[in-house]
N, C-alpha and C positions, 0 to 999 in steps of 0.2 A: 405434690405435697410441699408445704412450706419447708424450705431447707433448714431453718432454725429448729422447727419442730422435729424434723427427721434427725437432726444432730442431737437433740435432747433425748430422743428415744434410743439412739445408738449409744449414747453416754449411759443411759439407765441400763442397757443390756450389759455394758462393761462393768457397771457397779454390781449387778447381780452375779456376774462371773467372779468378781473379786470377793464378794461376800461369801459365795459358796466355798472358794478356796480358803478364805480366812477361817471359816467354820471348821474345815478339815484340819487346819493347822492348830486351832484352838482345842479341838478334841484330843489331839495327841500331846498337847503341851504339858499337861499336869504330870503324866507318868511316862510319856514317850510312846504310848500305844493307844490304839483305839479299841475299846471294849465293845461288847455286844449292844449295850444300851446306847452308847455313843454312836455306834454304826447305824442303829435304827433311827436315831435322831438325824444323822447325816443323810440317810436315805430319804427321810421326809423333807428335809431341806432341799436336797437335789431335785426331788419330784416337784416341789413348789416352785423352785427356781426355773426348772425346765418349762413348766406350764406358763409362768409369767413371761419368760423369754419368747415362747411361741406366740403368746397373745400380742406382745409388742411387735414381733416380726410380722404378724398378720396386719397390723396397722400400717406398717411401711409398705407391705406388698400390695395393699389395696389401692395404692396410688398409681 
């Protein structure tokens, strides 16, 4: 695999990780707690993030 492409994929994986963490922080920011609605939203974000990371990792592994 092109090393620059691999580097971009790894960078995107790190962005996804940071996005997931920033959503967790944002959910608790307004009142300091994560309510049930926010928790469901975070669960959906985590699931989508996990799927996206797995797909990106598959691209790297195929090399």
